[in-house]
Residue, then its C-alpha position, 0 to 999 in steps of 0.5 A: m463485491e465490486v471490482n473496479r476495472t477502470a481504476g485498476i488500469v490506471f493504478d497498474a499503468v502508473y506502477y508499471s511506469v514506476i517500475s520501468c523508471s526505478k526497477e532497482r529502487f522499487c525492488s529493494y524497497v518491496k523486498i522487505f515484503a517479498k520472498n524473491e524478485d519474481d514475486i515482485l516482477e511476475h506481472y511486469h515481466a509478463f507485460t514487457k514480454k507482450y508489449t514494448i512500451a516504457p516512459g521516455d527519458d523526458l518522463r522519468l522525473f514523473f515516475i521516479f521512485d523514492t522512499e523519502y518523497p512521494n512520486i509526482i504522478i501518484s501524488y497528483i492522482d491521489e490528491n485529485f481522486p482521494d476516493f480512488n474514483y478514477a478512470p483512464q479518461t478522467v486522468l487524461n482529462l485532468l492533465k489536459s484541462d489545467t497544465e499550469k496547475f499540474r506544473k506548479f504541483a510537479y515543481r513543488q513535488a520534485l523540489k521538495p527535497f531541496e526546499k532549504d536550498v532553492n526558492i520553489e515559489a520563485v521557480i514556479k514564477e519562472d525566476a531565471s536564477s532559481k530555475a537554473l539552480a533547480v536544474a542543477l540540484l535535480a541533475s546532481v541527485h538523479t545521476d543513476f539514469p539519463m534524464p533531461v531535467h532541463k526540459f522539465f523546467y524550460d519546456f514543461g508544456a511539451v513534456v506534458d504532451q508527451l506524458i498524455s500521449y504515453l499514458d493514453e497508450i499505456f492505459h489501452k495496453m494495460g486494459i487488454f493485459r488486465d482483461k486477460r487476468k480478470s480471474i486473478c483480480e476476482t480471486a484476489v478479492n475473494d481470498f482477501i474477503n475470506s482471510d484474516r486480512v479483512n479483520e486486520a484491515n477492519k481493526l487497523i484502518y477502520e477501527g472495526d466499523i465496517k460490517d460487510f467487506a463483501k459489499q465494498s468496492y475493490i481495486v486489485s493491483l498486479f504491479n504493486r502486489f503488496v499494497i493494502k490501502g482504503s478510502e471511505k466516502n459516505r460509509k462506502v469503502t474502496l480498498i486497493i489490494g495487491d494480489k500478494r498482499d498477504s505478505l504485507p506486515i502490520a505496523i504497530s503504530i496503527y493498533k488503535h483498537i488496543t485498550a486496557v479493557s480489550l487487553s483484559s479480555v485477552f489475558t484474564l481468561e485461563i484458556n487464552r493464556a494457555i493458548i498464548n503460552a502454547l504458541k510461545t514455542g512456535e506455531k500450532n494447529i488446533t489438534q496440537l493445542l488440544h494436547i497441550t492445553k487439555f481444553s475441549r476442541t469447541h472451547i479451543s476453537d472459540h477462543i482462537n477465533m476471539l484471539k484472532d479477532e483481537l489480532a493477538i494471534r494469526v494464521s501462519r500457514k495452512d496445510g490442506n484444511e488444517a490451519y496453523y496459528e502463531i503469536n502476532d509479535d506486533y500486537f504484543k509490542a503495541a499492547k506493551l506500550v498501551m499498558g505502560e501508558e495506562l500504568d504510568s497514568i496511574v502512578n503519575r496521577r498526582k504529579 
Protein backbone atom coordinates (compact mmCIF):
# COMPACT_ATOMS: atom_id res chain seq x y z
CA MET A 1 0.00 0.00 0.00
CA GLU A 2 1.37 3.38 -1.01
CA VAL A 3 -0.15 6.67 0.17
CA ASN A 4 0.97 9.47 -2.16
CA ARG A 5 1.68 12.39 0.19
CA THR A 6 2.66 14.98 -2.42
CA ALA A 7 -0.36 14.41 -4.65
CA GLY A 8 -2.56 14.64 -1.57
CA ILE A 9 -1.13 18.08 -0.80
CA VAL A 10 -2.02 19.31 -4.30
CA PHE A 11 -5.49 17.77 -4.28
CA ASP A 12 -6.42 19.18 -0.87
CA ALA A 13 -4.90 22.60 -1.52
CA VAL A 14 -7.06 22.91 -4.62
CA TYR A 15 -10.22 21.73 -2.86
CA TYR A 16 -9.54 23.98 0.12
CA SER A 17 -9.40 26.87 -2.37
CA VAL A 18 -12.60 25.69 -4.07
CA ILE A 19 -14.42 25.68 -0.72
CA SER A 20 -12.99 29.10 0.17
CA CYS A 21 -14.38 30.58 -3.06
CA SER A 22 -17.66 28.66 -3.23
CA LYS A 23 -18.52 27.38 0.24
CA GLU A 24 -22.29 27.53 -0.11
CA ARG A 25 -22.34 26.06 -3.61
CA PHE A 26 -19.91 23.27 -2.67
CA CYS A 27 -21.78 22.38 0.52
CA SER A 28 -25.19 22.36 -1.16
CA TYR A 29 -23.88 19.85 -3.70
CA VAL A 30 -21.96 17.62 -1.28
CA LYS A 31 -24.88 17.54 1.19
CA ILE A 32 -26.45 14.79 -0.90
CA PHE A 33 -23.70 12.57 0.58
CA ALA A 34 -23.24 14.15 4.01
CA LYS A 35 -25.38 13.98 7.12
CA ASN A 36 -24.49 17.54 8.09
CA GLU A 37 -22.22 20.42 7.19
CA ASP A 38 -19.70 19.46 9.88
CA ASP A 39 -18.98 16.27 7.93
CA ILE A 40 -18.13 18.37 4.88
CA LEU A 41 -16.11 21.13 6.54
CA GLU A 42 -14.42 19.47 9.53
CA HIS A 43 -10.88 19.70 8.10
CA TYR A 44 -11.61 23.01 6.40
CA HIS A 45 -12.47 24.62 9.75
CA ALA A 46 -9.40 23.06 11.36
CA PHE A 47 -7.20 24.49 8.62
CA THR A 48 -8.67 27.99 8.72
CA LYS A 49 -8.34 28.02 12.50
CA LYS A 50 -4.62 27.37 12.12
CA TYR A 51 -3.82 29.38 8.97
CA THR A 52 -5.04 32.67 7.54
CA ILE A 53 -4.90 32.20 3.79
CA ALA A 54 -7.41 32.31 0.98
CA PRO A 55 -7.40 33.05 -2.75
CA GLY A 56 -7.71 36.76 -3.41
CA ASP A 57 -10.56 38.18 -5.47
CA ASP A 58 -8.40 38.08 -8.61
CA LEU A 59 -8.13 34.28 -8.30
CA ARG A 60 -11.75 33.38 -7.62
CA LEU A 61 -12.54 32.56 -11.22
CA PHE A 62 -9.90 29.80 -11.17
CA PHE A 63 -11.48 28.08 -8.18
CA ILE A 64 -15.21 28.80 -8.43
CA PHE A 65 -17.34 25.68 -8.02
CA ASP A 66 -20.14 25.03 -10.49
CA THR A 67 -21.98 21.72 -10.82
CA GLU A 68 -22.51 22.25 -14.57
CA TYR A 69 -18.98 23.10 -15.66
CA PRO A 70 -15.64 21.75 -14.38
CA ASN A 71 -13.41 23.97 -12.30
CA ILE A 72 -10.53 25.61 -14.24
CA ILE A 73 -7.66 24.51 -11.99
CA ILE A 74 -9.01 21.02 -11.34
CA SER A 75 -9.59 20.47 -15.06
CA TYR A 76 -6.14 21.78 -16.00
CA ILE A 77 -4.37 19.52 -13.51
CA ASP A 78 -6.47 16.49 -14.53
CA GLU A 79 -5.73 17.11 -18.21
CA ASN A 80 -1.98 17.36 -17.68
CA PHE A 81 -1.68 14.63 -15.03
CA PRO A 82 -4.33 12.01 -15.93
CA ASP A 83 -2.57 9.38 -13.80
CA PHE A 84 -2.65 11.69 -10.72
CA ASN A 85 1.15 11.63 -10.65
CA TYR A 86 1.61 15.23 -9.54
CA ALA A 87 3.38 17.09 -6.77
CA PRO A 88 3.34 20.75 -5.69
CA GLN A 89 6.49 21.65 -7.62
CA THR A 90 5.38 19.89 -10.82
CA VAL A 91 2.12 21.85 -10.81
CA LEU A 92 3.95 25.14 -10.20
CA ASN A 93 6.46 24.33 -12.95
CA LEU A 94 3.63 23.57 -15.35
CA LEU A 95 1.99 26.94 -14.72
CA LYS A 96 5.30 28.78 -15.01
CA SER A 97 6.44 27.02 -18.17
CA ASP A 98 3.63 27.96 -20.55
CA THR A 99 1.40 30.81 -19.45
CA GLU A 100 0.01 31.13 -22.97
CA LYS A 101 -1.17 27.52 -23.05
CA PHE A 102 -2.81 28.00 -19.66
CA ARG A 103 -4.45 31.26 -20.80
CA LYS A 104 -6.10 29.52 -23.76
CA PHE A 105 -7.27 26.66 -21.55
CA ALA A 106 -8.62 29.02 -18.87
CA TYR A 107 -10.54 31.16 -21.37
CA ARG A 108 -12.11 28.12 -23.04
CA GLN A 109 -13.08 26.69 -19.66
CA ALA A 110 -14.46 29.93 -18.23
CA LEU A 111 -16.45 30.75 -21.38
CA LYS A 112 -17.77 27.26 -22.10
CA PRO A 113 -21.23 28.13 -20.70
CA PHE A 114 -21.39 31.03 -23.19
CA GLU A 115 -20.06 29.35 -26.33
CA LYS A 116 -23.30 30.15 -28.17
CA ASP A 117 -23.07 33.82 -27.21
CA VAL A 118 -19.40 34.67 -27.74
CA ASN A 119 -16.67 33.56 -30.12
CA ILE A 120 -14.22 31.99 -27.70
CA GLU A 121 -11.42 31.66 -30.23
CA ALA A 122 -11.77 35.38 -31.03
CA VAL A 123 -11.39 36.13 -27.32
CA ILE A 124 -8.22 34.03 -27.24
CA LYS A 125 -6.90 35.98 -30.24
CA GLU A 126 -7.46 39.23 -28.28
CA ASP A 127 -10.31 40.55 -30.42
CA ALA A 128 -11.38 43.71 -28.59
CA SER A 129 -15.15 43.44 -29.02
CA SER A 130 -15.17 39.72 -28.21
CA LYS A 131 -13.15 40.30 -25.03
CA ALA A 132 -15.50 43.07 -23.94
CA LEU A 133 -18.48 40.75 -24.46
CA ALA A 134 -16.73 37.96 -22.51
CA VAL A 135 -16.18 40.30 -19.56
CA ALA A 136 -19.82 41.35 -19.58
CA LEU A 137 -21.11 37.78 -19.78
CA LEU A 138 -18.96 36.49 -16.92
CA ALA A 139 -19.68 39.50 -14.73
CA SER A 140 -23.41 39.02 -15.28
CA VAL A 141 -23.49 35.49 -13.83
CA HIS A 142 -20.91 35.77 -11.05
CA THR A 143 -22.74 38.35 -8.99
CA ASP A 144 -22.68 36.41 -5.69
CA PHE A 145 -19.13 37.50 -4.85
CA PRO A 146 -16.74 40.31 -5.85
CA MET A 147 -14.52 39.26 -8.73
CA PRO A 148 -12.59 41.54 -11.10
CA VAL A 149 -13.37 39.66 -14.30
CA HIS A 150 -11.80 42.47 -16.30
CA LYS A 151 -8.32 41.62 -15.02
CA PHE A 152 -8.74 37.95 -16.01
CA PHE A 153 -8.99 39.01 -19.66
CA TYR A 154 -6.81 42.12 -19.76
CA ASP A 155 -3.92 41.30 -17.40
CA PHE A 156 -3.80 37.49 -17.37
CA GLY A 157 -0.03 37.28 -16.87
CA ALA A 158 -0.22 39.26 -13.62
CA VAL A 159 -3.12 37.12 -12.40
CA VAL A 160 -1.16 33.93 -13.09
CA ASP A 161 1.79 35.32 -11.12
CA GLN A 162 -0.62 35.83 -8.19
CA LEU A 163 -1.95 32.30 -8.66
CA ILE A 164 1.54 30.77 -8.60
CA SER A 165 2.46 32.76 -5.49
CA TYR A 166 -0.76 31.72 -3.75
CA LEU A 167 -0.36 28.03 -4.67
CA ASP A 168 3.25 28.02 -3.49
CA GLU A 169 2.11 29.27 -0.08
CA ILE A 170 -0.95 27.04 0.24
CA PHE A 171 1.01 23.94 -0.82
CA HIS A 172 3.53 24.60 1.97
CA LYS A 173 0.87 25.07 4.64
CA MET A 174 -1.20 22.13 3.41
CA GLY A 175 1.87 19.91 3.64
CA ILE A 176 2.30 20.79 7.31
CA PHE A 177 -1.42 20.36 7.97
CA ARG A 178 -1.58 16.91 6.32
CA ASP A 179 1.64 15.67 7.95
CA LYS A 180 -0.05 16.11 11.32
CA ARG A 181 -2.96 14.02 10.06
CA LYS A 182 -0.94 11.26 8.45
CA SER A 183 -2.63 8.63 10.59
CA ILE A 184 -6.06 9.75 9.32
CA CYS A 185 -4.93 9.13 5.74
CA GLU A 186 -3.45 5.73 6.53
CA THR A 187 -6.57 4.70 8.45
CA ALA A 188 -8.79 5.81 5.55
CA VAL A 189 -6.86 3.60 3.13
CA ASN A 190 -6.85 0.60 5.46
CA ASP A 191 -10.58 0.98 6.11
CA PHE A 192 -11.21 1.24 2.37
CA ILE A 193 -9.15 -1.86 1.56
CA ASN A 194 -11.00 -3.85 4.20
CA SER A 195 -14.49 -2.63 3.30
CA ASP A 196 -17.16 -3.43 0.73
CA ARG A 197 -16.12 -0.26 -1.09
CA VAL A 198 -13.14 -2.12 -2.58
CA ASN A 199 -15.48 -4.64 -4.14
CA GLU A 200 -17.73 -1.88 -5.46
CA ALA A 201 -14.80 0.06 -6.91
CA ASN A 202 -13.44 -3.10 -8.52
CA LYS A 203 -16.77 -4.04 -10.05
CA LEU A 204 -17.88 -0.58 -11.08
CA ILE A 205 -14.65 1.14 -12.10
CA TYR A 206 -12.39 -1.73 -13.17
CA GLU A 207 -14.97 -4.43 -14.01
CA GLY A 208 -13.36 -6.85 -11.54
CA ASP A 209 -9.86 -6.74 -13.08
CA ILE A 210 -7.90 -5.56 -10.03
CA LYS A 211 -6.84 -8.51 -7.89
CA ASP A 212 -5.09 -6.84 -4.96
CA PHE A 213 -6.09 -3.36 -3.88
CA ALA A 214 -3.57 -3.47 -1.03
CA LYS A 215 -0.80 -3.15 -3.63
CA GLN A 216 -2.24 -0.08 -5.35
CA SER A 217 -1.41 3.59 -4.83
CA TYR A 218 -3.71 5.93 -2.90
CA ILE A 219 -4.29 9.65 -2.57
CA VAL A 220 -6.44 10.52 0.44
CA SER A 221 -8.43 13.76 0.45
CA LEU A 222 -9.39 15.50 3.67
CA PHE A 223 -11.27 18.32 1.93
CA ASN A 224 -13.23 16.53 -0.81
CA ARG A 225 -14.18 13.91 1.74
CA PHE A 226 -16.59 11.84 -0.36
CA VAL A 227 -14.60 11.28 -3.53
CA ILE A 228 -13.78 7.91 -5.09
CA LYS A 229 -12.09 7.97 -8.47
CA GLY A 230 -9.29 6.03 -10.06
CA SER A 231 -6.71 6.10 -12.82
CA GLU A 232 -4.94 3.14 -14.36
CA LYS A 233 -1.55 3.02 -16.11
CA ASN A 234 0.22 -0.20 -17.09
CA ARG A 235 -2.08 -2.16 -14.73
CA LYS A 236 -1.00 0.04 -11.81
CA VAL A 237 -3.99 1.74 -10.24
CA THR A 238 -4.04 5.02 -8.37
CA LEU A 239 -7.19 5.80 -6.41
CA ILE A 240 -8.24 9.09 -4.88
CA ILE A 241 -10.47 8.44 -1.88
CA GLY A 242 -12.01 10.81 0.64
CA ASP A 243 -11.75 9.97 4.31
CA LYS A 244 -15.57 9.75 4.52
CA ARG A 245 -16.14 8.15 1.12
CA ASP A 246 -18.26 5.35 2.63
CA SER A 247 -21.22 7.75 2.38
CA LEU A 248 -20.92 7.98 -1.41
CA PRO A 249 -23.85 6.47 -3.32
CA ILE A 250 -23.32 4.33 -6.40
CA ALA A 251 -24.80 5.39 -9.74
CA ILE A 252 -26.80 2.66 -11.49
CA SER A 253 -25.41 3.66 -14.88
CA ILE A 254 -22.05 2.07 -14.05
CA TYR A 255 -23.19 -1.42 -13.02
CA LYS A 256 -21.41 -2.81 -16.09
CA HIS A 257 -20.81 -6.21 -14.55
CA ILE A 258 -24.51 -7.15 -14.54
CA THR A 259 -25.45 -9.65 -17.26
CA ALA A 260 -28.24 -12.18 -17.77
CA VAL A 261 -25.77 -14.87 -16.66
CA SER A 262 -24.75 -13.04 -13.47
CA LEU A 263 -28.40 -12.39 -12.64
CA SER A 264 -29.17 -16.08 -12.96
CA SER A 265 -26.56 -16.78 -10.26
CA VAL A 266 -28.42 -14.39 -7.96
CA PHE A 267 -31.98 -15.58 -8.57
CA THR A 268 -31.84 -19.30 -9.40
CA LEU A 269 -30.63 -20.50 -6.00
CA GLU A 270 -33.31 -20.92 -3.34
CA ILE A 271 -31.05 -19.67 -0.54
CA ASN A 272 -30.29 -16.45 -2.41
CA ARG A 273 -33.97 -15.78 -2.99
CA ALA A 274 -34.65 -16.50 0.69
CA ILE A 275 -32.01 -14.00 1.83
CA ILE A 276 -33.28 -11.33 -0.58
CA ASN A 277 -36.91 -11.88 0.49
CA ALA A 278 -35.90 -11.62 4.14
CA LEU A 279 -34.12 -8.33 3.49
CA LYS A 280 -37.12 -6.83 1.69
CA THR A 281 -38.56 -5.82 5.06
CA GLY A 282 -35.34 -4.16 6.23
CA GLU A 283 -31.80 -4.81 7.38
CA LYS A 284 -30.92 -8.08 9.11
CA ASN A 285 -27.85 -9.67 10.67
CA ILE A 286 -26.84 -13.30 10.12
CA THR A 287 -28.55 -14.52 13.29
CA GLN A 288 -31.86 -12.96 12.19
CA LEU A 289 -31.48 -14.44 8.71
CA LEU A 290 -30.87 -17.89 10.27
CA HIS A 291 -34.22 -17.75 12.08
CA ILE A 292 -36.11 -16.55 9.00
CA THR A 293 -34.58 -18.73 6.28
CA LYS A 294 -33.87 -21.96 8.27
CA PHE A 295 -30.58 -22.51 6.43
CA SER A 296 -27.32 -23.24 8.28
CA ARG A 297 -24.98 -20.45 9.37
CA THR A 298 -22.26 -21.68 6.98
CA HIS A 299 -24.65 -21.64 4.02
CA ILE A 300 -26.03 -18.23 4.95
CA SER A 301 -22.52 -16.76 5.34
CA ASP A 302 -21.31 -18.19 2.01
CA HIS A 303 -24.28 -16.84 0.08
CA ILE A 304 -24.23 -13.46 1.78
CA ASN A 305 -20.64 -13.14 0.59
CA MET A 306 -21.70 -14.16 -2.90
CA LEU A 307 -24.53 -11.60 -2.98
CA LYS A 308 -22.20 -8.91 -1.60
CA ASP A 309 -19.65 -9.73 -4.28
CA GLU A 310 -22.33 -9.29 -6.93
CA LEU A 311 -23.36 -6.02 -5.17
CA ALA A 312 -26.95 -7.23 -4.78
CA ILE A 313 -26.73 -6.62 -1.03
CA ARG A 314 -24.38 -4.55 1.12
CA VAL A 315 -23.47 -3.90 4.74
CA SER A 316 -25.80 -1.24 6.12
CA ARG A 317 -24.05 -0.84 9.48
CA LYS A 318 -22.00 -2.64 12.10
CA ASP A 319 -22.80 -3.12 15.78
CA GLY A 320 -19.59 -4.30 17.39
CA ASN A 321 -18.54 -7.37 15.42
CA GLU A 322 -22.06 -7.94 14.09
CA ALA A 323 -22.74 -6.79 10.52
CA TYR A 324 -26.23 -5.88 9.29
CA TYR A 325 -27.14 -6.32 5.62
CA GLU A 326 -29.59 -4.57 3.33
CA ILE A 327 -30.74 -4.76 -0.27
CA ASN A 328 -28.82 -2.55 -2.69
CA ASP A 329 -31.74 -0.88 -4.48
CA ASP A 330 -29.51 0.54 -7.22
CA TYR A 331 -28.35 -2.95 -8.17
CA PHE A 332 -31.90 -4.16 -8.68
CA LYS A 333 -32.83 -1.06 -10.67
CA ALA A 334 -29.88 -1.74 -12.96
CA ALA A 335 -30.77 -5.47 -13.07
CA LYS A 336 -34.30 -4.60 -14.17
CA LEU A 337 -32.89 -2.60 -17.09
CA VAL A 338 -30.53 -5.40 -18.10
CA MET A 339 -33.24 -8.07 -18.02
CA GLY A 340 -35.65 -5.79 -19.87
CA GLU A 341 -33.13 -5.32 -22.66
CA GLU A 342 -32.37 -9.06 -22.74
CA LEU A 343 -36.06 -9.98 -23.00
CA ASP A 344 -36.72 -7.26 -25.59
CA SER A 345 -33.93 -8.67 -27.77
CA ILE A 346 -35.65 -12.06 -27.71
CA VAL A 347 -39.17 -10.76 -28.32
CA ASN A 348 -38.02 -8.43 -31.10
CA ARG A 349 -35.53 -10.78 -32.75
CA ARG A 350 -37.50 -11.08 -36.02
CA LYS A 351 -38.63 -7.49 -36.31
